[in-house]
C-alpha positions as CSV (number, residue, x, y, z in Angstrom):
1,M,3.4,78.6,175.3
2,S,6.8,78.2,176.7
3,G,9.4,76.5,174.5
4,S,10.0,73.8,177.0
5,I,6.4,72.7,177.0
6,L,6.4,72.7,173.2
7,D,9.5,70.5,173.3
8,E,7.9,68.2,175.8
9,I,4.7,67.9,173.6
10,K,6.9,67.2,170.5
11,D,8.8,64.6,172.5
12,V,5.6,62.8,173.5
13,I,4.3,62.9,170.0
14,G,7.6,61.7,168.6
15,L,7.8,58.8,171.0
16,I,4.2,57.7,170.2
17,L,4.6,58.1,166.4
18,D,8.1,56.5,166.5
19,L,9.7,59.6,164.9
20,E,13.1,61.2,165.4
21,P,13.1,64.5,167.2
22,D,14.0,66.4,164.1
23,E,11.1,64.9,162.2
24,V,8.5,66.5,164.6
25,N,7.6,70.1,164.1
26,E,4.5,72.3,164.5
27,E,3.1,71.1,161.1
28,T,3.4,67.4,161.9
29,G,-0.1,66.0,162.0
30,A,-2.6,63.5,160.7
31,D,-2.6,64.9,157.2
32,N,1.1,64.5,156.6
33,T,2.3,61.7,159.0
34,E,1.3,58.2,158.2
35,A,1.7,57.0,161.8
36,W,-0.7,59.6,163.1
37,D,-4.0,57.7,163.0
38,S,-6.9,57.8,165.4
39,F,-5.3,55.3,167.7
40,A,-2.0,57.2,167.8
41,Q,-4.0,60.4,168.4
42,L,-5.8,58.8,171.4
43,Q,-2.4,57.6,172.7
44,I,-1.1,61.2,172.5
45,L,-4.1,62.6,174.4
46,L,-3.8,60.0,177.1
47,A,-0.1,60.6,177.5
48,L,-0.6,64.3,177.7
49,E,-3.4,63.9,180.2
50,E,-1.1,61.8,182.4
51,K,1.9,64.1,182.0
52,Y,0.1,67.4,182.7
53,G,-2.9,66.3,184.8
54,V,-5.4,67.7,182.4
55,E,-8.6,66.2,181.0
56,F,-9.6,66.3,177.4
57,L,-13.1,66.4,176.1
58,P,-14.3,64.7,172.9
59,E,-14.2,68.0,171.0
60,D,-10.6,68.4,172.1
61,F,-9.8,65.0,170.5
62,E,-11.4,66.1,167.2
63,E,-9.4,69.3,167.2
64,M,-5.9,67.9,168.1
65,V,-4.8,66.7,164.6
66,S,-1.4,68.3,164.5
67,V,1.4,69.5,166.8
68,N,0.2,73.1,166.4
69,C,-3.4,72.1,167.2
70,V,-2.2,70.1,170.2
71,M,-0.3,73.1,171.5
72,Q,-3.3,75.4,171.1
73,V,-5.6,73.0,173.1
74,M,-2.9,72.5,175.8
75,E,-2.4,76.2,176.1
76,R,-6.1,76.6,176.9
77,K,-6.0,73.7,179.4
78,L,-2.9,74.9,181.2
79,N,-4.1,78.5,181.4
80,R,-7.3,77.7,183.2
């Protein structure tokens, strides 16, 4: 995935989680970020759907629990 898309995804996640840009990396996720709860995760998915014109399935929601996982799902969605 291109660096610019990764940066955009990190920006979206940072805005939703109210984190500084340097606080968001590929390991940022529900397991290590207090603000990343199920509501925040839904907000992230909705923001990415709107930004990229993709549609997520329930199983995507379950999988997207970190920046790295979000990138993997987005890569599949954008390469279709």
